C-alpha positions, -999 to 999 in steps of 0.1 A, spaced: -90 -556 -935 -92 -594 -935 -54 -596 -940 -48 -573 -911 -71 -593 -889 -54 -625 -899 -20 -610 -893 -30 -597 -859 -45 -630 -850 -13 -648 -861 9 -624 -841 -14 -628 -810 -14 -666 -813 24 -666 -816 27 -643 -786 3 -664 -765 21 -697 -775 55 -682 -765 39 -670 -732 25 -705 -725 58 -721 -734 77 -698 -710 52 -704 -682 55 -741 -687 92 -740 -683 89 -717 -652 65 -742 -637 88 -771 -644 117 -752 -627 95 -744 -597 85 -780 -594 122 -790 -594 129 -765 -567 100 -778 -547 112 -814 -550 147 -803 -540 133 -784 -509 112 -814 -499 143 -836 -501 162 -812 -479 133 -811 -454 133 -849 -452 171 -849 -447 169 -824 -419 140 -843 -402 162 -874 -403 191 -855 -389 169 -841 -361 156 -876 -353 192 -888 -350 202 -859 -328 172 -864 -305 182 -901 -301 218 -891 -294 206 -864 -269 185 -890 -251 215 -913 -248 238 -885 -236 213 -875 -209 205 -910 -196 206 -906 -158 225 -939 -152 252 -929 -178 255 -894 -162 257 -910 -127 286 -933 -138 304 -904 -154 300 -882 -123 314 -910 -101 343 -915 -125 353 -879 -132 339 -858 -103 352 -860 -68 319 -856 -51 310 -866 -16 276 -874 -1 259 -845 16 261 -844 54 233 -831 77 255 -803 92 258 -788 57 221 -778 57 213 -743 67 182 -721 69 177 -687 52 178 -670 86 213 -683 93 225 -670 60 220 -634 73 240 -642 104 274 -657 95 281 -665 131 252 -690 131 266 -709 102 283 -742 110 321 -742 106 334 -755 73 353 -788 80 376 -782 51 389 -749 66 414 -750 94 424 -721 116 457 -718 97 438 -714 64 417 -686 80 447 -666 91 462 -665 56 
């Protein structure tokens, strides 16, 4: 009976030590994954920071104004271009478009 108890105790101790050994390696692997994920998060946060700075530069009003003046052929708005909602329902009340000539209307 004592030999059986000693054998069972030895087998149980061996099984438990193997289990602890496997769990230790699993924890080490999970810690490596966690470290890797934390590094990726830091890299992504740095990328987001850089992209936000670039976005701020690209949306700078003075920069956009100079680009609009350089590439868009815009003119200042004239007072006769303003209309009311009521005049939108009645096309006859709208002011004539200065860019349209009677020849353009006939075509």
